[in-house]
VEXDREN-2710 file (C-alpha; in Angstrom, 1 decimal):
% VEXDREN-2710
k/r/px/py/pz
1/MET/-30.0/-17.3/22.0
2/ASN/-32.4/-14.3/22.2
3/ALA/-35.5/-14.5/20.0
4/ASP/-36.3/-10.8/20.5
5/ILE/-32.9/-9.7/19.2
6/GLU/-33.0/-12.1/16.3
7/ALA/-36.5/-10.8/15.4
8/LYS/-35.2/-7.2/15.4
9/ILE/-32.3/-8.2/13.1
10/ASP/-34.7/-10.1/10.8
11/ALA/-36.9/-7.0/10.6
12/TYR/-34.0/-4.7/9.8
13/VAL/-32.6/-7.0/7.0
14/LEU/-36.1/-7.4/5.5
15/GLY/-37.0/-3.7/5.9
16/HIS/-33.9/-2.5/4.1
17/HIS/-34.2/-5.1/1.3
18/TYR/-30.7/-6.6/2.1
19/ARG/-31.3/-9.6/-0.1
20/GLN/-27.6/-10.5/-0.3
21/VAL/-27.0/-10.7/3.4
22/ASN/-26.4/-14.4/4.4
23/SER/-25.4/-14.3/8.1
24/VAL/-25.5/-12.0/11.1
25/LEU/-24.1/-13.1/14.4
26/LEU/-24.0/-11.2/17.7
27/CYS/-21.9/-12.2/20.7
28/LYS/-21.6/-10.5/24.1
29/ASP/-19.8/-11.6/27.2
30/ASN/-18.7/-14.8/25.3
31/GLU/-22.3/-15.8/24.7
32/ILE/-23.9/-15.8/21.2
33/LEU/-27.1/-13.8/21.5
34/ALA/-28.2/-14.1/17.9
35/ARG/-27.6/-16.3/14.9
36/CYS/-29.5/-15.0/11.9
37/TYR/-29.2/-16.9/8.6
38/TYR/-30.7/-16.1/5.2
39/ASN/-30.7/-17.4/1.6
40/GLY/-30.5/-21.0/2.7
41/PHE/-27.4/-20.4/4.9
42/HIS/-26.9/-22.2/8.2
43/GLU/-24.3/-22.8/10.8
44/GLN/-22.1/-25.0/8.6
45/SER/-22.4/-22.7/5.5
46/LYS/-19.2/-21.1/4.3
47/ASN/-19.1/-17.7/2.8
48/VAL/-16.2/-16.2/0.8
49/ILE/-14.5/-13.7/3.2
50/ALA/-12.4/-11.7/0.7
51/SER/-10.1/-9.2/2.5
52/VAL/-10.9/-10.5/6.0
53/ALA/-8.1/-12.9/5.0
54/LYS/-5.6/-10.0/5.2
55/SER/-6.4/-9.6/8.9
56/ILE/-5.8/-13.3/9.4
57/MET/-2.4/-12.9/7.8
58/SER/-1.7/-10.3/10.4
59/VAL/-2.5/-12.8/13.1
60/CYS/-0.1/-15.2/11.4
61/THR/2.6/-12.6/11.4
62/GLY/2.1/-12.1/15.2
63/ILE/2.3/-15.8/15.9
64/ALA/5.5/-16.1/13.7
65/LEU/6.9/-13.2/15.7
66/ASP/6.0/-14.9/19.0
67/LYS/7.7/-18.1/17.9
68/GLY/10.9/-16.3/16.8
69/LEU/10.5/-17.2/13.1
70/ILE/10.8/-13.5/12.4
71/GLN/13.1/-11.4/14.6
72/GLY/11.1/-8.2/14.7
73/LEU/8.6/-6.1/12.7
74/ASP/11.3/-3.7/11.6
75/GLU/13.3/-6.4/9.9
76/PRO/13.9/-5.5/6.2
77/VAL/11.9/-7.4/3.6
78/TYR/14.9/-8.1/1.5
79/LYS/16.2/-10.6/4.1
80/TYR/13.3/-12.9/3.1
81/ILE/12.6/-11.9/-0.5
82/HIS/15.8/-11.8/-2.7
83/GLU/14.2/-9.7/-5.4
84/PHE/14.3/-6.8/-2.9
85/SER/18.0/-7.1/-2.3
86/GLU/19.0/-6.7/-6.0
87/GLY/19.0/-2.9/-6.1
88/ARG/16.1/-2.5/-8.6
89/GLU/14.9/0.5/-6.5
90/PRO/17.0/2.4/-4.0
91/PHE/14.2/2.3/-1.4
92/HIS/13.7/-1.5/-1.5
93/ARG/16.2/-2.1/1.3
94/MET/14.2/0.3/3.5
95/ILE/10.9/-1.6/3.3
96/THR/10.2/-3.6/6.5
97/ILE/7.6/-6.1/7.7
98/ARG/5.9/-3.3/9.6
99/HIS/5.5/-1.4/6.3
100/LEU/3.7/-4.4/4.7
101/LEU/1.4/-4.8/7.7
102/THR/0.5/-1.1/7.6
103/MET/0.2/-0.7/3.8
104/THR/3.0/1.9/3.9
105/SER/5.7/0.2/1.7
106/GLY/5.6/3.1/-0.7
107/ILE/5.4/0.9/-3.8
108/TYR/3.3/2.5/-6.6
109/TRP/-0.2/1.3/-6.8
110/ASN/-3.2/2.2/-8.9
111/GLY/-6.4/0.5/-7.7
112/GLY/-8.4/1.8/-10.7
113/VAL/-12.1/2.9/-10.7
114/HIS/-14.0/1.3/-7.8
115/TYR/-10.8/-0.7/-7.0
116/HIS/-11.0/-2.5/-10.4
117/CYS/-7.3/-3.2/-10.0
118/PRO/-5.8/-3.1/-13.6
119/MET/-2.4/-3.6/-12.1
120/MET/-3.5/-6.9/-10.6
121/LYS/-4.5/-8.1/-14.1
122/GLN/-1.0/-7.1/-15.4
123/LEU/0.5/-9.0/-12.4
124/ARG/-1.4/-12.1/-13.3
125/ASN/-0.1/-12.0/-16.8
126/SER/3.5/-12.1/-15.5
127/ASP/5.5/-15.3/-14.9
128/ASN/6.7/-14.1/-11.5
129/TRP/4.5/-12.0/-9.3
130/ILE/7.2/-11.0/-6.8
131/SER/9.5/-9.9/-9.6
132/TYR/6.7/-7.9/-11.2
133/ILE/6.1/-6.0/-7.9
134/ALA/9.9/-5.5/-7.5
135/ASP/9.9/-3.8/-10.9
136/CYS/7.3/-1.3/-9.8
137/ALA/8.5/2.2/-8.8
138/VAL/8.6/3.1/-5.1
139/ALA/6.5/6.3/-5.2
140/ASP/6.8/7.2/-1.5
141/ILE/9.5/6.8/1.1
142/PRO/8.6/3.6/3.0
143/GLY/6.6/4.3/6.2
144/THR/5.5/7.8/5.3
145/ARG/2.2/7.3/3.4
146/TYR/-0.7/4.8/3.8
147/ASN/-2.0/3.4/0.5
148/TYR/-4.3/0.4/0.6
149/LYS/-3.0/-2.1/-1.9
150/GLU/-2.6/-5.7/-2.8
151/TRP/1.2/-5.5/-3.3
152/ASP/2.0/-5.3/0.4
153/VAL/-0.2/-8.3/1.2
154/ILE/1.2/-10.4/-1.6
155/LEU/4.8/-9.6/-0.4
156/LEU/3.8/-10.4/3.2
157/ALA/2.4/-13.8/2.0
158/LYS/5.7/-14.5/0.3
159/LEU/7.7/-13.4/3.3
160/LEU/5.6/-15.6/5.7
161/ASP/6.1/-18.5/3.3
162/GLN/9.8/-18.1/3.6
163/ALA/9.8/-17.6/7.3
164/CYS/7.3/-20.3/8.3
165/GLY/8.0/-23.0/5.8
166/ASP/4.5/-22.8/4.3
167/MET/2.2/-19.9/5.3
168/TYR/-1.1/-21.8/5.0
169/ASP/0.2/-24.9/6.9
170/PHE/1.5/-22.5/9.6
171/ILE/-1.9/-20.8/9.9
172/ASN/-3.7/-24.1/9.9
173/THR/-1.6/-25.6/12.6
174/ASN/-1.1/-22.5/14.9
175/LEU/-4.5/-20.7/14.5
176/PHE/-7.2/-22.7/12.8
177/ALA/-6.6/-26.0/14.6
178/PRO/-6.6/-24.5/18.2
179/LEU/-9.8/-22.6/17.3
180/GLU/-11.3/-25.7/15.7
181/ILE/-11.7/-23.9/12.4
182/GLU/-11.9/-26.2/9.4
183/SER/-10.5/-24.6/6.2
184/GLU/-9.6/-25.6/2.7
185/ARG/-6.1/-24.7/1.5
186/TRP/-5.8/-21.2/0.3
187/TYR/-5.3/-20.4/-3.4
188/LYS/-1.7/-20.3/-4.6
189/SER/-0.6/-18.6/-7.8
190/PRO/1.1/-20.6/-10.6
191/CYS/4.4/-19.0/-9.5
192/GLY/3.9/-20.2/-5.9
193/VAL/2.5/-17.1/-4.1
194/TYR/-0.5/-17.4/-1.7
195/TYR/-3.2/-14.9/-2.5
196/SER/-6.2/-15.6/-0.3
197/VAL/-8.5/-12.9/-1.7
198/GLY/-8.7/-14.5/-5.2
199/ASP/-10.5/-13.0/-8.2
200/ASP/-13.2/-14.2/-10.5
201/ALA/-10.8/-13.9/-13.5
202/GLU/-8.2/-16.1/-11.8
203/THR/-10.0/-18.4/-9.4
204/ASP/-13.4/-20.1/-9.4
205/ASN/-15.7/-19.8/-6.4
206/GLU/-14.6/-23.2/-5.0
207/THR/-10.9/-22.1/-4.6
208/LYS/-11.6/-18.8/-2.8
209/PHE/-11.0/-18.7/1.0
210/LYS/-14.3/-19.3/2.9
211/MET/-15.3/-19.4/6.5
212/THR/-18.5/-20.0/8.4
213/ALA/-19.9/-17.1/10.4
214/ILE/-19.0/-19.0/13.6
215/ASP/-15.4/-19.3/12.5
216/MET/-15.2/-15.6/11.9
217/MET/-16.7/-15.0/15.3
218/LYS/-13.8/-17.1/16.8
219/ILE/-11.2/-14.7/15.2
220/GLY/-13.0/-11.7/16.7
221/GLN/-13.2/-13.3/20.1
222/LEU/-9.5/-14.2/20.0
223/PHE/-8.6/-10.5/19.7
224/LEU/-11.3/-9.4/22.2
225/ASN/-9.8/-11.8/24.7
226/GLY/-6.2/-10.5/24.2
227/GLY/-5.0/-13.4/22.0
228/LYS/-6.4/-16.1/24.3
229/HIS/-8.6/-19.0/23.4
230/GLY/-9.8/-20.6/26.5
231/LYS/-6.6/-21.0/28.6
232/GLU/-4.3/-21.1/25.6
233/GLN/-2.5/-18.0/24.5
234/ILE/-2.6/-18.3/20.7
235/ILE/-1.0/-14.9/20.0
236/SER/0.7/-12.5/22.4
237/GLU/-1.5/-9.8/23.9
238/ASN/1.2/-7.3/23.0
239/TYR/0.9/-8.0/19.3
240/VAL/-2.9/-7.8/19.5
241/ARG/-2.6/-4.4/21.1
242/GLN/-0.3/-3.2/18.4
243/ALA/-2.4/-4.6/15.6
244/VAL/-5.4/-2.6/16.6
245/SER/-3.6/0.6/17.4
246/PRO/-4.2/3.5/14.9
247/LEU/-1.4/4.6/12.6
248/LYS/-0.1/8.1/12.6
249/CYS/-0.6/8.3/8.9
250/ASN/-4.1/6.7/9.0
251/PRO/-6.0/6.7/12.3
252/ASN/-8.4/4.1/10.9
253/TYR/-5.8/1.4/10.3
254/GLY/-3.5/-0.8/12.3
255/PHE/-1.7/-4.1/11.2
256/LEU/-4.1/-5.1/8.5
257/TRP/-7.0/-4.5/10.9
258/TRP/-9.4/-1.5/10.6
259/VAL/-9.6/0.7/13.7
260/TRP/-12.3/3.2/14.8
261/GLU/-12.8/5.2/18.0
262/GLU/-14.4/2.5/20.1
263/GLN/-14.1/-0.6/17.9
264/TYR/-11.9/-2.4/15.5
265/GLY/-12.3/-5.2/13.0
266/CYS/-11.8/-6.9/9.7
267/ARG/-13.5/-6.0/6.4
268/GLY/-13.9/-7.9/3.2
269/TYR/-15.5/-6.8/-0.1
270/GLY/-19.3/-7.1/-0.3
271/GLY/-20.2/-7.2/3.3
272/GLN/-17.8/-9.6/5.1
273/SER/-17.0/-8.2/8.5
274/ILE/-15.9/-8.9/12.0
275/THR/-16.4/-6.0/14.4
276/VAL/-15.0/-6.1/17.9
277/ILE/-16.3/-3.7/20.5
278/PRO/-14.1/-4.0/23.7
279/ASN/-16.2/-1.6/25.9
280/GLU/-19.2/-3.8/25.4
281/ASN/-17.3/-7.1/25.4
282/ALA/-19.0/-7.9/22.1
283/VAL/-18.4/-9.1/18.6
284/ILE/-20.6/-8.7/15.5
285/VAL/-20.1/-10.8/12.3
286/THR/-21.8/-10.3/8.9
287/GLN/-21.5/-12.2/5.7
288/ALA/-23.1/-11.5/2.3
289/THR/-22.9/-12.4/-1.3
290/PRO/-20.8/-9.7/-3.0
291/THR/-22.3/-7.6/-5.8
292/ASP/-20.9/-5.0/-8.2
293/ARG/-22.2/-2.3/-5.7
294/GLY/-19.7/-3.5/-3.1
295/MET/-22.1/-3.1/-0.2
296/GLY/-20.6/-2.9/3.3
297/TYR/-23.8/-2.9/5.4
298/LEU/-22.1/-0.5/7.9
299/ASP/-25.6/0.7/8.9
300/MET/-26.6/-2.8/9.8
301/ILE/-23.5/-3.3/12.0
302/GLU/-24.3/0.0/13.8
303/PHE/-27.9/-1.2/14.3
304/CYS/-26.6/-4.4/15.8
305/ARG/-24.3/-2.5/18.1
306/GLU/-27.2/-0.4/19.4
307/ILE/-29.1/-3.6/20.2
308/LEU/-26.2/-4.8/22.3
309/LYS/-26.1/-1.6/24.4
END
């Protein structure tokens, strides 16, 4: 640990009045240089990670691919989800696993003002989430347009459940256990669909997916090390490389991982983040209590990166 680095982070958080920030971790060359905790948080404290869970589902997809549970990323979704083989939409049979990973299924989505997600509320009022999504129009030819939406992740969760037996059990056995991450079971809808992000209207705080900052750091380190944890290859290096390669239709996105010029990572609503910086062999983790403002604290991440140089 480096007391000078921790003092600089403390001063930045205090100086910018970031009262909702709970954890900031910096790791370089596989050594944690700073562990900064606030608001009573500590190493064992778990924070809701929101859409960081999407990136973990991408890791799950890669492991399933490595194990032959799915034959390829260009397999059609209808092979796993029968609602997409019924001909409700002519483009349904064109949608592939790759399209779900890249948010390019083409299925219509309206996130509402500030991603308020009125369509998610309608979904929750339905008896069958997958059938509801299958009834939505396909607004774009699959694979042609990026549109960040919950539909693709919900479909991917259903697909992984079908392919792996149980998506959460598969993640727990093949990712969390080797990384020594202790996790409560993810939320599952009344109709049997895993939805890890959750929502205040649907799930209380105790059922939302949470991780410690150290656990999030382990996910970042796994990708930084090409899918290896110690001597064990958890996920193939080839999948890791693909997952963090920019899309043609969105240079800032890969396989449910965000991509930038010299870094990549995971982002969750309200300040949950894992940032991997390969050129500096470094990982930065932030956690915060979400507010209606949806703070991302990107300036603080950049500040931490400057410290590491």
